[in-house]
C-alpha positions as CSV (number, residue, x, y, z in Angstrom):
1,X,24.5,1.1,-1.7
2,X,22.6,1.4,1.3
3,X,23.1,4.3,3.6
4,X,23.4,3.4,7.3
5,X,22.7,5.6,10.2
6,X,25.0,6.0,13.0
7,X,24.7,7.4,16.5
8,X,27.6,7.8,19.2
9,X,26.4,6.9,22.2
10,X,29.1,9.0,24.5
11,X,28.3,12.2,22.7
12,X,24.7,11.8,20.9
13,X,26.2,12.9,17.2
14,X,24.2,11.4,14.7
15,X,25.4,11.1,11.3
16,X,24.6,8.7,7.6
17,X,27.0,7.1,5.9
18,X,26.8,5.1,2.5
19,X,28.3,1.4,2.9
20,X,28.7,-1.4,0.9
21,X,26.8,-4.7,2.7
22,X,30.3,-6.3,2.6
23,X,32.0,-3.3,4.8
24,X,32.8,-3.6,8.3
25,X,30.4,-1.2,10.6
26,X,32.1,1.6,11.8
27,X,32.5,1.9,15.5
28,X,34.7,4.9,16.0
29,X,32.9,8.3,16.7
30,X,34.4,11.1,14.3
31,X,33.5,13.5,16.6
32,X,34.5,12.3,19.7
33,X,36.8,9.7,18.8
34,X,35.7,7.0,20.9
35,X,34.1,3.7,20.2
36,X,30.8,3.9,21.4
37,X,29.5,4.2,17.4
38,X,26.1,2.0,17.0
39,X,23.9,1.9,13.9
40,X,20.5,3.2,14.2
41,X,17.8,1.4,12.8
42,X,14.6,2.6,12.2
43,X,11.2,1.3,11.0
44,X,11.0,0.9,7.0
45,X,7.2,2.2,5.6
46,X,6.2,-0.8,3.2
47,X,3.0,-0.8,0.8
48,X,2.0,-4.1,-0.8
49,X,0.0,-2.9,-3.8
50,X,-1.6,-5.2,-6.3
51,X,-3.9,-8.4,-6.2
52,X,-2.7,-11.0,-3.5
53,X,-3.1,-8.7,-0.4
54,X,-6.3,-9.1,1.6
55,X,-6.5,-5.5,2.2
56,X,-6.9,-4.5,-1.4
57,X,-9.0,-7.5,-2.6
58,X,-12.1,-6.6,-0.5
59,X,-13.5,-3.1,-0.5
60,X,-15.7,-4.0,2.7
61,X,-14.4,-2.5,6.2
62,X,-14.6,-6.0,7.9
63,X,-12.7,-7.5,5.0
64,X,-15.6,-9.9,4.3
65,X,-17.2,-10.3,0.7
66,X,-20.7,-9.3,0.8
67,X,-22.8,-12.0,0.0
68,X,-25.3,-12.3,-3.1
69,X,-28.2,-11.6,-1.1
70,X,-26.8,-8.3,0.3
71,X,-26.0,-7.2,-3.1
72,X,-29.4,-8.0,-4.2
73,X,-31.0,-5.8,-1.5
74,X,-28.7,-3.1,-2.2
75,X,-29.4,-2.9,-5.9
76,X,-33.2,-3.3,-5.3
77,X,-33.0,-0.8,-2.8
78,X,-31.8,1.7,-5.1
79,X,-33.7,4.7,-5.0
80,X,-32.0,6.7,-7.7
81,X,-33.6,7.7,-11.2
82,X,-32.2,5.7,-14.4
83,X,-29.8,8.1,-15.8
84,X,-29.6,8.5,-19.4
85,X,-26.4,6.6,-19.7
86,X,-28.0,3.4,-18.3
87,X,-31.0,4.1,-20.7
88,X,-28.2,4.2,-23.7
89,X,-26.8,1.1,-22.7
90,X,-29.9,-0.7,-22.3
91,X,-31.0,0.1,-25.8
92,X,-27.7,-0.7,-27.1
93,X,-27.9,-4.3,-25.4
94,X,-31.5,-4.5,-27.0
95,X,-30.2,-4.0,-30.7
96,X,-27.5,-6.5,-30.2
97,X,-29.8,-9.0,-29.1
98,X,-32.0,-8.2,-31.8
99,X,-29.4,-8.2,-34.5
100,X,-28.3,-11.9,-33.4
101,X,-31.7,-13.3,-33.9
């Protein structure tokens, strides 16, 4: 069951009440007894996760997918030395291709 927040417009008291969807909203303040009670609506934080949402589909800040040319330029301007892991992967790939022939 949802929890609703109520606030009295007369005395300012604010409280939470667990109610069913089918229950009538409260109207009388438990503190001052006046019929000045209103529901308080607050924004709900929603986080969309998973594929299908543009914010998670693209890693570039503008939301645009980089072109193939931009990716190639980035890879060709790489100044880092080839690591041992990359070398071992290349060797395994060469061995696998030799086995297939």
